[in-house]
C-alpha positions, 0 to 999 in steps of 0.5 A: 416724166412726162408718160402722157405726152406726144411719145407715148406709146399708143394704138396710134404708134400702130402700123398697118402695112397694106400690100407689099409695103410691108417688103420694102420696108423690110426687104431683109426678111424676104430676099436675106440683104440689100447687098448684092447677094439680095440683087440676085435673089431677085433673079433667082426668084424669077428663074426658079419659077421658070423652072418649075414650068419646065419641072411641070412639063412646059418648055425646055429652055430660059432666056436670061438678059443683062440689059445694059441699063442692068434690067434683066429679063427672063424668058421661058416656054411655060404655060405662061401666067394665067392672064383671066379674071380673078373670081374672088378679087375681080382682077387678072390673075396676073396681076394677083400674083405680081401684086400679093404677097402668097398667093399663086398656083403652087399651094396645092397639087393641081398645077405643080406636083414639084415645085422650088417657090412655094411662099407665093411670094418670090415675084411679087417681092420682085415686082416690089422691089423693082423701080419698074417692071414689066410682063409680057404673058403668052397664055392660051392663044393670047399675048398680054402685058403690063407694067409695075413701078415699085410694085403697083400698076401703072396701067391695066393689063392689055391684051396684044393680040394673038399668038403662037408662042406660050411662056412668060417674059420678065423683065425688071430693073432693081429699085436704086433706093433699095439696093446697094448696088443694081450692078449684076455680076455675070459669074455669079449667074453664071455659077447658079444656071450652072447649077439648075443645068445639072440638076436638071439635065434635058434644061437649057439655060442661055445667059446673055449680057449686052453690057458687055457682049457675053452669051453662055448656055448651059446644058448637061447631059451628065447630069449631078454626074457632070456636076461632080466631074466639074466640081473636081475638075482642079482637084487630084482624085482618089478614084474616078468613077463617081458613084451615083443611084437614082432613086423614085420611092412613093412621091419622091425622087432621090439621086445622088453623087460622090466623089473623093478628092484627095485634099482635107474639106468635104463638099457638100451640095444639097438641093430640094426642087432645085433649090440649093438648101446651103443650111442643110435639112433631113435629108441632108442628115440621111445622106450623111448618116447613111453614108457614115454607117455603109462605111463603117459596117465595110470596114468593121466586116473586112478587118480593115479598123485597127485595134485602137480604132472602134469605128471612124467619124462622120467628120473622117468618113468625108474628109475630100468628099464631094458628093451632090444629093438632088430630092424632088417633092410635092410639098417642100418645107423651106425655112425662111423665104430664102429656102436655106433649109428643107423641115420636112422630117419624113425625108431624114428615113427615106433618104437614110434607107435609100442611100444606105442600101445602095452604098452597102451593095456599091462597097461590096462590088468594089471593093478597092475603091471601098478600101481606099475610103476607109484609107484615107478616113484612118488617115483623118483620124490619126490626124484628129487624135495626133491635133487632139491637145492642141485643139483642147488647149484652144477650146480651154483657153478661150473659156478661161481668164484672160492670162490665158490669152496669147501674149501678145494679144493686147485685149480690150476692156470690154468683156461683151462680144456686142461691140467689140473687135479685134484686128489682126495686125500684120507685123509687130510695128504696125501692132505696135503703132495699133497698140497706141492708136486703139480705143482700149475700152472695145478694141484689141490688137493680135499682131501677127510674125509672117506669113501664116500656113497655108490650111489648104494644104494642110490636116487640122493637126498640123494647122493647130501645132501653127503658133499664129494660128494658133493664137488666133483659134483661142483669142477668137474663143471659138474653137476650130473645125468640129469643136466651132462653136460662136456662142464663146465668140469674143468679139462681134467684128473680126477685122483683118489690117495688113498692108496694102500691098502683094504681100499685105493681099497675100497674107489677109488671103491666108487668113481668109483660108483660114476661117472659110476652110475651118470657121466658116460660120464667121464669114455667114454670120457677117463678123469678118471684115477688111480694112483698108489703109490708105496708100498716099498722103497729098498736102497741098496748102496746109490741106492734107488727104489721104488717098487709097489708090492709083486712080484716086491719086490721078484724078487728084493730080489732074484737079491741080495740074502742077500745083505745089502738093507733097505725096507722102506713099506708105509702103505699109502701116509701120509707116504710119504713126498712131495717131494717122493709123486710127484717123485712117484705118481704125477709128469708126467715123472715118475708117473704110471697111469691108465685109467678107461675104460669099455669095457664091458658095462653089465660086468662093470654095473653087476660088479659094483651090485655086490661088491655095492649092499647090496647082501652080498653074491654075493660080497663074491663070486665075491672075491672068483672068483676073489681073485687070480688078487687083487695082487697089494694091500697090505692086 
């Protein structure tokens, strides 16, 4: 082997990326992904800057417009981006902000006391990942304008005359070379802007979509109390009154709102300077600790706990809880550019003390509500104790030998999670074909008998006693609920493979509800996929082609007209022989997999509640509203 050939790793191989080149080369590091989630993150970055202006006391309305060609315009009433020359570079400050990472006015507290965009990379990243971006800044009595292409200015900043307005208009079109799609979703933006309006009761955000004429404005006098009403609108309530508290503690501002419903899942949405900290942080830890402590202290003080129960744990106290915690602070330490977790350690004690002091007083003065919360927690304790044996069984089996795995699981030969995949298959017939078709080295098959239990309407004890669900949990090896851990996951890909009909869609949704409610990290970390089997096989002059939906079949008919071709319709996976199932649905080179992602946590939660909850009217309304989206289901 020649160590000194052209493949040698030396200084010539070290690449230095200037300016925004690094962003374009590794966009996922800055916006999370180049899929639909990363696409919308561009909008959040720009709008968050406008909200920071509002928080600084400038302007009360933000207008977001989706143009017909998928351009986005964001207009605010802030101070405008400064247009004077930057002393160190000799270039206009607006250009520095748009072209230089880690630049901006938020690194000290002189211009912004509270801000969400402290990394100074937000708008420059948007610029780098845009095919075209134009900024209009109304600053100190004049209007200025400049245009950029893929992060680089294509002209100098132009002074266009006097103006009475203040504020900024940024218009950008995402780069097709970067993103999988540039088609923005109105509903995704609507959910996000509602959240921002709830968190800032004096702010109005208007969203207009010129592609279809939709237009909505969001402004809520009730603030996060109105947010709780919205979140619980489709749920049966344990108590009508919303527990609300706000307090200024030195340089921090804290508010939270709490309401319990009769469901079994907890939903806590935490925010710091309007940023949704989906992975929590010290503010959330302090809040949870205080809630558990306050409820337990009331219960013990009033002798409400049975002798065999020493106390309620956090999961018991939070069963059925809907809560919003919103904190504003001068120097937030967000982890990662997508700002998913807050790392200010001092917040734990600050939030815990404030929350505990208020809740202790509130529960003492509202004893009947306190008792209803404790009684619900005690039901959770009994259910948890009843499910303990089943939970331990699934957990124990997950770490034992293959002989302890479900009997109907056809496991793969590989013992490594990396590169391995499991197909959760509808029905024994399809499971049999899949077992014949699979690559035994890295593909496992778990056939399910019928429809699994709807976990949306059941506690964990009942869920774990369902044979099919227990088989799924044991096969995956992760445990479930509070015992869940990705460390023992046995497969890299979990592929749900059901018939392309209504029953198949229902089974997929039941399985996804299990993953979403009790094993959400499987979705968050990108392990869950849906297989897409074909509906038809068409043959023309001995040439066969698989077709996956009615629209493509229509196009095929139009292409060949009255030609002599045959059509074979697959009513289910079981109708395919092993070779056909492999070619169409299981072979990595030819199959079509759909990755399951959560683009909007509140929207996802709402969808599962409507589809799988007990209120049939909500389900009917949802189906009528979204019927036109079901283009690939065989009815």
